[in-house]
Residue frames as a rotation matrix with the C-alpha (Angstrom) as fourth column:
MET 1
0.312 0.446 0.839 154.09
-0.714 -0.472 0.517 -81.37
0.627 -0.760 0.172 -1.79
ALA 2
-0.752 -0.657 0.051 155.59
-0.495 0.512 -0.702 -83.02
0.435 -0.554 -0.710 1.29
LYS 3
0.014 0.735 -0.678 153.67
0.206 0.661 0.721 -85.85
0.978 -0.150 -0.143 2.91
SER 4
0.184 0.140 0.973 152.41
-0.864 -0.448 0.228 -85.33
0.468 -0.883 0.038 6.44
ASN 5
-0.648 -0.433 -0.626 153.61
-0.094 0.861 -0.499 -87.79
0.755 -0.265 -0.599 9.04
VAL 6
-0.611 0.535 0.583 150.53
-0.759 -0.188 -0.623 -87.22
-0.224 -0.823 0.521 11.24
GLN 7
-0.870 0.382 -0.311 148.46
0.243 0.882 0.404 -90.35
0.429 0.276 -0.860 11.66
VAL 8
-0.405 0.824 0.397 144.74
-0.827 -0.516 0.226 -89.90
0.390 -0.237 0.890 12.11
ILE 9
-0.940 0.229 0.254 142.94
0.037 0.806 -0.591 -92.16
-0.340 -0.546 -0.766 14.55
THR 10
-0.749 0.617 -0.241 139.80
-0.500 -0.288 0.817 -93.08
0.434 0.732 0.525 12.68
THR 11
-0.189 0.724 -0.663 137.85
0.362 0.679 0.638 -95.49
0.913 -0.120 -0.390 14.86
PRO 12
0.484 0.435 0.760 135.96
-0.498 -0.577 0.647 -94.42
0.720 -0.692 -0.063 17.99
LYS 13
0.951 -0.142 -0.276 137.55
0.295 0.688 0.662 -97.29
0.096 -0.711 0.696 19.94
ALA 14
0.069 -0.993 0.092 141.07
0.925 0.029 -0.379 -96.19
0.374 0.112 0.921 18.99
ALA 15
-0.161 -0.092 0.983 140.28
0.039 -0.995 -0.087 -92.53
0.986 0.025 0.164 19.68
ALA 16
0.768 0.521 0.372 138.85
-0.355 -0.137 0.925 -93.36
0.533 -0.843 0.080 23.11
ALA 17
0.705 -0.525 -0.477 142.01
0.653 0.743 0.146 -95.28
0.278 -0.414 0.867 23.99
GLY 18
-0.182 -0.824 -0.536 144.20
0.882 -0.378 0.282 -92.17
-0.435 -0.421 0.796 24.15
THR 19
0.084 0.132 -0.988 144.77
-0.091 -0.986 -0.140 -88.68
-0.992 0.101 -0.071 22.92
PRO 20
0.614 0.175 0.770 143.97
0.697 0.339 -0.633 -88.49
-0.372 0.924 0.086 19.20
ASN 21
-0.531 -0.843 0.089 146.21
0.750 -0.418 0.512 -86.68
-0.395 0.338 0.854 16.75
VAL 22
-0.804 0.351 0.479 143.25
0.126 -0.687 0.715 -84.74
0.580 0.636 0.509 15.36
LEU 23
-0.573 0.691 -0.441 140.49
0.557 -0.066 -0.828 -82.96
-0.601 -0.720 -0.347 17.26
PRO 24
0.056 0.572 0.819 137.57
-0.970 0.227 -0.092 -83.00
-0.238 -0.789 0.567 17.39
ARG 25
-0.711 -0.244 0.660 137.37
-0.227 0.967 0.112 -86.73
-0.665 -0.070 -0.743 17.81
PRO 26
-0.869 0.425 -0.253 135.41
-0.162 0.237 0.958 -88.62
0.467 0.873 -0.137 15.14
ASP 27
-0.089 0.927 0.365 131.67
-0.978 -0.150 0.142 -88.92
0.187 -0.344 0.920 15.72
PHE 28
-0.574 -0.008 0.819 130.50
-0.415 0.865 -0.283 -92.12
-0.706 -0.502 -0.500 17.36
HIS 29
-0.113 0.560 -0.821 129.12
-0.908 0.277 0.315 -94.76
0.404 0.781 0.477 15.01
PHE 30
0.549 0.412 0.727 127.43
-0.695 0.708 0.123 -97.94
-0.465 -0.573 0.675 16.18
PRO 31
-0.404 -0.867 -0.292 129.99
-0.895 0.309 0.320 -100.71
-0.187 0.391 -0.901 15.61
GLY 32
-0.540 0.218 0.813 127.56
-0.093 0.944 -0.316 -103.65
-0.836 -0.246 -0.490 15.68
GLU 33
-0.934 0.309 0.178 125.13
0.276 0.308 0.911 -105.17
0.227 0.900 -0.373 13.24
VAL 34
-0.552 0.828 -0.102 121.65
-0.580 -0.469 -0.666 -103.73
-0.599 -0.308 0.739 12.81
GLY 35
-0.872 0.290 0.394 119.06
0.434 0.829 0.351 -106.28
-0.225 0.477 -0.849 11.73
ARG 36
-0.499 0.770 0.398 115.49
0.361 -0.232 0.903 -105.95
0.788 0.594 -0.162 10.56
THR 37
0.709 0.669 0.221 114.29
0.025 -0.338 0.941 -105.55
0.704 -0.662 -0.257 14.17
TYR 38
0.250 -0.623 0.741 116.00
-0.918 -0.396 -0.024 -104.93
0.309 -0.674 -0.671 17.48
LEU 39
0.702 0.056 0.710 115.76
-0.406 0.851 0.334 -108.66
-0.585 -0.523 0.620 18.19
ASP 40
0.843 -0.391 0.368 117.92
0.537 0.585 -0.608 -109.31
0.023 0.711 0.703 15.10
SER 41
0.589 -0.603 0.539 120.41
-0.172 -0.745 -0.645 -106.57
0.790 0.287 -0.542 16.05
ASP 42
-0.345 -0.768 -0.540 123.45
0.634 0.234 -0.737 -106.41
0.693 -0.597 0.405 18.29
PRO 43
0.277 0.455 -0.846 122.79
0.942 -0.302 0.146 -104.75
-0.189 -0.838 -0.512 21.67
ALA 44
0.774 0.088 0.627 122.58
0.298 -0.925 -0.238 -100.98
0.559 0.371 -0.742 21.48
GLN 45
-0.052 -0.825 -0.563 125.63
0.993 -0.101 0.057 -98.98
-0.103 -0.556 0.825 22.54
PHE 46
0.954 0.287 0.091 125.98
0.292 -0.956 -0.041 -95.33
0.075 0.065 -0.995 23.35
PRO 47
0.222 -0.924 0.311 129.14
0.146 -0.284 -0.948 -93.24
0.964 0.256 0.072 23.08
LYS 48
0.432 -0.186 -0.883 131.14
0.900 0.159 0.407 -93.18
0.065 -0.970 0.236 26.28
PRO 49
0.992 -0.100 0.071 132.20
-0.105 -0.991 0.080 -89.79
0.062 -0.087 -0.994 27.62
VAL 50
0.269 -0.963 -0.021 135.87
0.263 0.095 -0.960 -89.04
0.927 0.252 0.279 27.20
GLN 51
0.989 -0.023 -0.145 137.75
0.138 -0.191 0.972 -89.02
-0.050 -0.981 -0.186 30.50
ALA 52
0.423 -0.902 0.092 141.18
-0.856 -0.431 -0.285 -87.71
0.296 0.042 -0.954 31.32
PRO 53
0.134 -0.429 -0.893 143.69
-0.056 0.897 -0.439 -90.55
0.989 0.109 0.096 31.69
GLU 54
0.863 0.105 -0.494 144.21
0.442 0.318 0.839 -92.09
0.245 -0.942 0.228 35.13
GLY 55
0.222 -0.810 -0.543 146.73
0.828 -0.138 0.543 -89.98
-0.515 -0.570 0.640 37.04
ALA 56
0.139 -0.136 0.981 146.41
0.764 -0.616 -0.193 -87.04
0.631 0.776 0.019 34.63
PRO 57
-0.706 -0.493 -0.509 147.85
0.707 -0.526 -0.473 -83.90
-0.034 -0.693 0.720 36.22
ASN 58
0.541 0.735 -0.409 145.85
0.691 -0.665 -0.281 -80.88
-0.479 -0.131 -0.868 37.24
ILE 59
-0.376 -0.629 0.680 146.70
0.894 -0.440 0.088 -77.96
0.244 0.641 0.728 34.97
LEU 60
0.536 0.453 -0.712 146.61
0.614 -0.789 -0.039 -74.33
-0.579 -0.416 -0.701 36.00
LEU 61
-0.222 -0.539 0.813 147.41
0.919 -0.394 -0.010 -71.67
0.326 0.744 0.583 33.42
ILE 62
0.415 0.290 -0.862 147.90
0.678 -0.730 0.080 -68.16
-0.607 -0.618 -0.500 34.79
LEU 63
-0.168 -0.429 0.887 148.29
0.819 -0.561 -0.116 -64.95
0.548 0.707 0.446 32.80
ILE 64
0.232 0.149 -0.961 148.98
0.740 -0.668 0.075 -61.75
-0.631 -0.729 -0.265 34.68
ASP 65
0.678 0.097 0.728 148.62
0.639 -0.567 -0.520 -58.63
0.363 0.818 -0.446 32.58
ASP 66
0.718 -0.387 0.578 151.23
-0.286 -0.922 -0.261 -55.89
0.634 0.022 -0.773 32.54
CYS 67
0.662 -0.525 0.535 153.88
-0.495 0.229 0.838 -58.04
-0.562 -0.820 -0.109 34.15
GLY 68
0.647 -0.497 -0.578 157.18
-0.491 0.308 -0.815 -59.36
0.583 0.811 -0.045 32.84
PHE 69
0.441 -0.561 -0.700 160.17
0.546 0.787 -0.287 -61.46
0.712 -0.256 0.654 33.81
GLY 70
-0.499 -0.764 0.409 161.76
0.186 -0.555 -0.810 -58.51
0.847 -0.328 0.419 35.58
GLN 71
0.226 0.695 0.682 158.94
-0.609 -0.446 0.656 -58.36
0.761 -0.563 0.322 38.13
TYR 72
0.941 0.333 0.060 159.65
-0.272 0.640 0.719 -61.57
0.201 -0.693 0.693 40.05
GLY 73
0.362 -0.833 0.419 162.62
-0.794 -0.039 0.607 -62.74
-0.489 -0.552 -0.675 42.08
THR 74
0.588 -0.084 0.805 162.72
0.239 0.968 -0.073 -66.00
-0.773 0.236 0.589 40.11
PHE 75
0.517 -0.349 0.782 164.09
0.839 0.023 -0.544 -64.08
0.172 0.937 0.304 37.13
GLY 76
-0.483 -0.875 0.030 166.00
0.830 -0.468 -0.305 -61.39
0.281 -0.123 0.952 39.01
GLY 77
-0.047 0.554 0.831 163.18
0.131 -0.821 0.555 -58.99
0.990 0.135 -0.034 39.88
GLY 78
-0.748 -0.319 0.582 162.36
-0.405 -0.475 -0.781 -57.37
0.526 -0.820 0.226 43.19
HIS 79
0.189 0.894 0.405 159.11
-0.949 0.060 0.310 -59.19
0.253 -0.443 0.860 44.07
PRO 80
-0.680 -0.413 0.606 159.55
-0.602 0.787 -0.138 -62.36
-0.420 -0.458 -0.783 46.17
SER 81
0.284 0.744 -0.605 158.06
-0.925 0.379 0.032 -65.38
0.253 0.551 0.795 44.44
PRO 82
-0.345 -0.546 0.763 158.80
-0.802 0.594 0.062 -68.45
-0.487 -0.591 -0.643 46.60
THR 83
0.422 0.542 0.727 156.48
-0.079 0.821 -0.566 -70.84
-0.903 0.182 0.389 44.75
MET 84
0.972 -0.117 -0.204 157.88
-0.211 -0.048 -0.976 -69.88
0.105 0.992 -0.071 41.35
ASP 85
0.107 -0.981 0.161 161.40
-0.987 -0.124 -0.099 -70.07
0.117 -0.148 -0.982 42.85
ARG 86
-0.125 -0.098 0.987 160.71
-0.513 0.858 0.021 -73.62
-0.849 -0.503 -0.158 44.05
LEU 87
0.800 0.464 0.380 159.33
0.098 0.524 -0.846 -74.68
-0.592 0.714 0.374 40.64
ALA 88
0.776 -0.565 -0.280 162.30
-0.549 -0.385 -0.742 -73.09
0.311 0.729 -0.609 38.88
ALA 89
-0.097 -0.842 0.530 164.73
-0.962 0.216 0.168 -74.87
-0.256 -0.494 -0.831 41.22
GLU 90
0.059 0.212 0.976 163.08
-0.089 0.974 -0.206 -78.15
-0.994 -0.074 0.076 40.16
GLY 91
-0.752 -0.511 0.417 163.72
0.357 0.217 0.909 -77.25
-0.555 0.832 0.019 36.52
LEU 92
0.092 0.866 0.491 160.38
0.986 -0.011 -0.164 -75.69
-0.137 0.500 -0.855 35.54
ARG 93
-0.364 -0.228 -0.903 161.15
0.144 -0.972 0.188 -72.39
-0.920 -0.062 0.386 33.82
TYR 94
0.291 0.486 0.824 158.86
0.938 0.026 -0.347 -71.23
-0.190 0.874 -0.448 31.06
ASN 95
0.127 -0.344 -0.930 160.82
0.195 -0.911 0.364 -68.33
-0.972 -0.228 -0.049 29.66
CYS 96
-0.882 -0.421 0.214 160.43
0.271 -0.081 0.959 -68.47
-0.386 0.904 0.185 25.87
PHE 97
0.059 0.980 0.189 156.96
0.904 0.028 -0.426 -66.97
-0.423 0.196 -0.885 25.56
HIS 98
-0.760 -0.240 0.604 156.36
0.547 -0.739 0.394 -64.16
0.351 0.630 0.693 23.09
THR 99
-0.112 0.720 -0.685 154.45
0.729 -0.408 -0.549 -61.28
-0.675 -0.561 -0.479 24.60
THR 100
-0.050 0.178 0.983 152.82
0.912 -0.392 0.117 -58.63
0.406 0.903 -0.143 22.46
ALA 101
-0.939 -0.316 -0.134 152.80
0.339 -0.789 -0.512 -55.87
0.056 -0.527 0.848 25.11
LEU 102
-0.470 0.868 0.163 148.99
-0.809 -0.497 0.313 -55.82
0.353 0.015 0.935 24.90
CYS 103
-0.488 0.249 0.837 146.61
-0.615 0.583 -0.532 -57.97
-0.620 -0.774 -0.131 26.94
SER 104
0.568 0.822 0.046 144.17
-0.556 0.424 -0.715 -59.31
-0.607 0.381 0.698 24.30
PRO 105
0.582 -0.364 -0.727 146.80
-0.642 0.343 -0.686 -60.39
0.500 0.866 -0.034 21.75
THR 106
-0.542 -0.809 0.227 149.07
-0.774 0.376 -0.510 -61.86
0.327 -0.452 -0.830 24.43
ARG 107
-0.246 0.545 0.801 146.19
-0.619 0.548 -0.563 -63.83
-0.746 -0.635 0.203 25.92
ALA 108
0.775 0.537 -0.332 145.15
-0.582 0.403 -0.707 -65.09
-0.246 0.741 0.625 22.46
SER 109
0.135 -0.822 -0.553 148.74
-0.720 0.302 -0.624 -66.22
0.680 0.482 -0.552 21.83
LEU 110
-0.653 -0.421 0.630 148.97
-0.756 0.415 -0.506 -67.95
-0.049 -0.806 -0.589 25.20
ILE 111
-0.039 0.724 0.689 145.69
-0.538 0.566 -0.625 -69.88
-0.842 -0.395 0.368 24.97
THR 112
0.899 0.391 -0.199 146.17
-0.364 0.411 -0.836 -70.94
-0.245 0.823 0.512 21.33
GLY 113
0.261 -0.889 0.377 149.94
0.342 0.451 0.825 -71.34
-0.903 -0.087 0.421 21.13
ARG 114
0.236 -0.096 0.967 149.94
0.971 -0.017 -0.238 -69.23
0.039 0.995 0.090 17.97
ASN 115
-0.866 -0.484 0.123 151.15
0.495 -0.864 0.088 -65.87
0.063 0.138 0.988 16.79
HIS 116
-0.460 0.726 -0.512 148.62
0.248 -0.448 -0.859 -63.20
-0.853 -0.522 0.026 17.70
HIS 117
-0.464 0.296 -0.835 148.00
-0.816 -0.509 0.273 -62.34
-0.344 0.808 0.478 14.02
SER 118
-0.830 0.141 -0.540 147.27
-0.179 0.849 0.497 -66.03
0.528 0.509 -0.679 13.25
ALA 119
-0.662 0.593 -0.459 144.83
0.741 0.426 -0.519 -66.01
-0.112 -0.683 -0.722 16.16
ALA 120
-0.020 0.657 0.753 143.14
0.719 -0.514 0.467 -62.88
0.695 0.551 -0.462 14.66
PHE 121
0.803 0.250 -0.542 144.25
0.583 -0.524 0.621 -60.64
-0.129 -0.814 -0.566 17.57
ALA 122
0.003 -0.826 0.563 146.63
0.767 -0.359 -0.531 -58.14
0.641 0.434 0.633 16.02
GLY 123
-0.664 -0.160 0.731 145.40
-0.244 -0.877 -0.414 -55.59
0.707 -0.453 0.543 18.56
ILE 124
-0.904 0.423 0.062 143.12
0.020 0.187 -0.982 -55.27
-0.427 -0.886 -0.178 21.57
THR 125
-0.441 0.791 0.424 139.46
0.859 0.508 -0.055 -55.98
-0.259 0.340 -0.904 20.99
GLU 126
0.285 0.604 -0.744 138.43
0.374 -0.785 -0.494 -52.32
-0.883 -0.137 -0.449 20.98
VAL 127
-0.112 -0.371 -0.922 140.41
-0.703 -0.626 0.338 -51.75
-0.702 0.686 -0.191 17.75
ALA 128
-0.347 0.053 0.936 139.09
0.386 0.918 0.091 -54.86
-0.855 0.393 -0.339 15.96
THR 129
-0.337 0.251 -0.907 138.47
-0.826 -0.541 0.158 -54.51
-0.451 0.803 0.389 12.24
GLY 130
0.692 0.679 0.244 136.95
-0.441 0.666 -0.602 -56.77
-0.572 0.309 0.760 9.64
TYR 131
0.416 -0.611 -0.674 140.32
-0.804 0.099 -0.586 -57.69
0.425 0.786 -0.450 8.16
ASP 132
0.714 -0.218 -0.666 142.14
0.240 0.969 -0.060 -61.02
0.658 -0.117 0.744 8.45
GLY 133
-0.251 -0.857 -0.450 144.24
0.727 0.140 -0.672 -61.12
0.639 -0.496 0.588 11.59
TYR 134
-0.946 -0.121 0.302 142.39
-0.040 -0.877 -0.479 -58.15
0.323 -0.465 0.824 13.09
THR 135
-0.130 0.991 -0.021 138.85
-0.104 0.007 0.995 -59.40
0.986 0.132 0.102 13.80
CYS 136
-0.714 -0.208 0.669 139.55
-0.673 -0.062 -0.737 -60.32
0.195 -0.976 -0.096 17.44
ILE 137
0.569 0.776 0.273 137.40
-0.796 0.603 -0.054 -63.41
-0.206 -0.187 0.961 16.99
LEU 138
-0.363 -0.768 0.528 139.39
-0.581 0.629 0.515 -66.61
-0.728 -0.120 -0.675 17.47
PRO 139
-0.100 0.303 -0.948 139.17
-0.929 0.312 0.198 -68.68
0.356 0.900 0.250 14.29
ARG 140
0.844 0.450 0.291 137.94
-0.521 0.816 0.250 -72.26
-0.125 -0.362 0.924 14.68
SER 141
0.663 -0.656 -0.360 141.33
0.145 0.585 -0.798 -73.33
0.734 0.477 0.483 13.32
CYS 142
-0.394 -0.789 0.472 142.97
-0.367 -0.335 -0.867 -71.89
0.842 -0.515 -0.158 16.46
GLY 143
0.491 0.571 -0.657 141.95
0.334 0.573 0.748 -74.35
0.804 -0.587 0.091 19.13
THR 144
0.297 -0.339 0.892 142.58
-0.776 -0.630 0.019 -73.16
0.556 -0.698 -0.451 22.66
VAL 145
-0.789 -0.599 -0.137 144.35
-0.361 0.634 -0.684 -75.12
0.497 -0.490 -0.716 25.37
GLY 146
-0.515 0.692 0.506 140.95
-0.643 0.079 -0.762 -75.28
-0.567 -0.718 0.404 27.10
GLU 147
0.460 0.692 -0.556 139.39
-0.886 0.315 -0.341 -76.88
-0.060 0.649 0.758 24.02
VAL 148
-0.121 -0.596 -0.794 142.16
-0.531 0.715 -0.455 -79.47
0.838 0.367 -0.403 23.72
LEU 149
-0.933 -0.234 0.274 141.90
-0.347 0.383 -0.856 -80.33
0.096 -0.894 -0.438 27.42
ARG 150
-0.172 0.952 0.252 138.08
-0.801 0.013 -0.598 -80.48
-0.573 -0.305 0.761 27.35
GLN 151
0.520 0.387 -0.762 138.10
-0.812 0.501 -0.300 -82.82
0.265 0.774 0.575 24.36
ASN 152
-0.288 -0.656 -0.697 140.50
-0.228 0.754 -0.615 -85.05
0.930 -0.018 -0.367 26.28
GLY 153
0.129 0.538 -0.833 138.24
0.587 0.635 0.501 -85.40
0.799 -0.554 -0.234 29.32
TYR 154
-0.801 -0.440 -0.406 139.32
0.587 -0.442 -0.679 -82.49
0.119 -0.782 0.612 31.52
MET 155
0.530 0.824 -0.202 136.89
0.847 -0.525 0.081 -80.11
-0.040 -0.214 -0.976 33.21
THR 156
-0.515 -0.752 0.411 137.92
0.785 -0.606 -0.125 -76.58
0.343 0.258 0.903 32.34
ALA 157
0.569 0.647 -0.507 137.21
0.772 -0.634 0.057 -73.10
-0.284 -0.423 -0.860 33.66
TRP 158
-0.321 -0.571 0.756 138.13
0.656 -0.710 -0.257 -69.57
0.683 0.413 0.603 32.66
ILE 159
0.520 0.450 -0.726 138.17
0.852 -0.337 0.400 -67.24
-0.065 -0.827 -0.559 35.64
GLY 160
-0.217 -0.580 -0.785 138.93
0.525 -0.748 0.408 -63.55
-0.823 -0.323 0.467 35.62
LYS 161
0.144 0.199 -0.969 139.29
-0.497 -0.832 -0.244 -60.95
-0.855 0.518 -0.021 32.92
ASN 162
0.409 0.048 0.911 138.74
0.636 0.701 -0.322 -62.21
-0.654 0.712 0.256 29.39
HIS 163
0.273 -0.228 -0.935 139.10
-0.413 -0.905 0.100 -59.22
-0.869 0.359 -0.341 27.04
ASN 164
-0.877 -0.465 0.120 139.09
-0.096 0.416 0.904 -61.60
-0.470 0.782 -0.409 24.07
THR 165
-0.117 0.890 0.441 135.57
0.938 0.245 -0.246 -60.78
-0.327 0.385 -0.863 22.99
PRO 166
-0.814 -0.215 0.540 135.05
0.449 -0.823 0.349 -57.81
0.369 0.526 0.766 20.68
PRO 167
-0.795 0.568 -0.213 132.65
-0.235 -0.613 -0.755 -55.08
-0.559 -0.550 0.620 21.83
GLY 168
-0.118 0.865 -0.488 129.08
-0.981 -0.177 -0.077 -55.96
-0.154 0.470 0.869 20.93
ARG 169
-0.256 -0.035 -0.966 129.77
-0.520 0.848 0.107 -59.73
0.815 0.530 -0.235 20.86
PRO 170
-0.939 -0.104 0.328 129.12
-0.337 0.476 -0.812 -60.80
-0.072 -0.873 -0.482 24.48
ALA 171
-0.094 0.922 -0.375 126.15
-0.558 0.263 0.787 -63.14
0.824 0.283 0.490 24.83
PRO 172
0.532 0.334 0.778 124.60
-0.841 0.311 0.442 -65.25
-0.094 -0.890 0.446 27.58
PRO 173
-0.454 -0.757 0.469 126.63
-0.695 0.631 0.345 -68.35
-0.557 -0.169 -0.813 28.48
GLY 174
-0.297 0.264 0.918 126.20
0.325 0.932 -0.163 -71.12
-0.898 0.249 -0.362 25.96
LEU 175
0.712 0.651 0.264 125.12
0.494 -0.196 -0.847 -68.78
-0.500 0.733 -0.461 23.19
SER 176
0.548 -0.546 -0.634 128.32
-0.506 -0.820 0.268 -66.89
-0.666 0.174 -0.726 22.50
THR 177
0.914 -0.350 0.205 130.50
0.379 0.558 -0.738 -67.54
0.144 0.753 0.643 19.46
ALA 178
0.079 -0.912 0.403 133.36
0.018 -0.403 -0.915 -65.64
0.997 0.079 -0.016 21.09
GLY 179
0.079 -0.129 0.989 134.92
-0.885 -0.465 0.010 -65.45
0.458 -0.876 -0.150 24.52
PRO 180
-0.611 -0.509 0.606 135.28
-0.771 0.555 -0.312 -67.97
-0.178 -0.658 -0.732 27.32
THR 181
0.158 0.716 0.680 132.15
-0.408 0.675 -0.615 -70.02
-0.899 -0.181 0.398 26.59
ALA 182
0.920 0.117 -0.373 133.27
-0.391 0.254 -0.885 -70.45
-0.008 0.960 0.280 22.97
SER 183
0.061 -0.987 -0.151 136.82
-0.848 0.029 -0.530 -71.34
0.527 0.160 -0.835 24.08
ALA 184
0.118 0.092 -0.989 135.74
0.023 0.995 0.096 -74.63
0.993 -0.035 0.115 25.62
SER 185
-0.853 -0.265 0.451 135.49
-0.430 -0.133 -0.893 -73.52
0.297 -0.955 0.000 29.20
THR 186
-0.475 0.705 -0.527 133.12
0.652 0.684 0.327 -75.87
0.591 -0.188 -0.784 30.98
THR 187
0.456 0.538 -0.709 132.61
0.869 -0.441 0.224 -73.06
-0.192 -0.718 -0.669 33.49
SER 188
-0.374 -0.603 0.705 133.21
0.687 -0.691 -0.226 -69.37
0.623 0.400 0.672 33.03
THR 189
0.511 0.454 -0.730 133.14
0.789 -0.584 0.188 -66.45
-0.341 -0.672 -0.657 35.43
ALA 190
-0.529 -0.839 0.128 135.18
0.805 -0.448 0.389 -64.28
-0.269 0.309 0.912 33.09
SER 191
0.250 0.462 -0.851 134.42
0.056 -0.884 -0.463 -60.66
-0.967 0.068 -0.247 32.42
THR 192
0.302 -0.097 0.948 134.14
0.903 0.347 -0.252 -60.22
-0.305 0.933 0.193 28.67
LEU 193
0.896 0.008 0.444 135.13
0.194 -0.906 -0.375 -56.57
0.400 0.422 -0.814 28.73
GLY 194
-0.070 -0.997 -0.018 138.58
0.623 -0.030 -0.782 -55.12
0.779 -0.066 0.623 29.15
THR 195
0.857 0.298 -0.421 139.51
0.516 -0.483 0.708 -53.24
0.007 -0.823 -0.568 32.29
């Protein structure tokens, strides 16, 4: 078996210093000495909240359903897209994304960076089954871009249509095991049903 070249940051101090190679970050453990009483112990310390690095960029991820490269002028289409044209002229062209031709699987691929079957979204949520790759429930092993950003100190939000929650799974915010609140959105105004 080949050895992995990934190094794991194991101390809270090292993990707090930058982006760790493994998420979630290790749990905080008091680094001082604990004596018989508090008078014999090092001063108490609490874990510090993770903050995005100084000068970290704002990140906006947009997915527009039922739209392809041929729609916008940036890639030869008929719709003017001056902002995308300006970004493309500066060298920013994301044009190697795999679309599945369906909204739920494409969205799952975009937010996890994985094949839609690996993200358990082989189809739209209304055709979810209990089989691997078809449950339409993101596995914990498929961290979303929102989760990665949140664990690195960013505030995150998911706004708009979700359609990544199977029918019968929506729950009040904070209680759901699927959908935007389970995908590490600090704030969510997403509709959990397809439209």
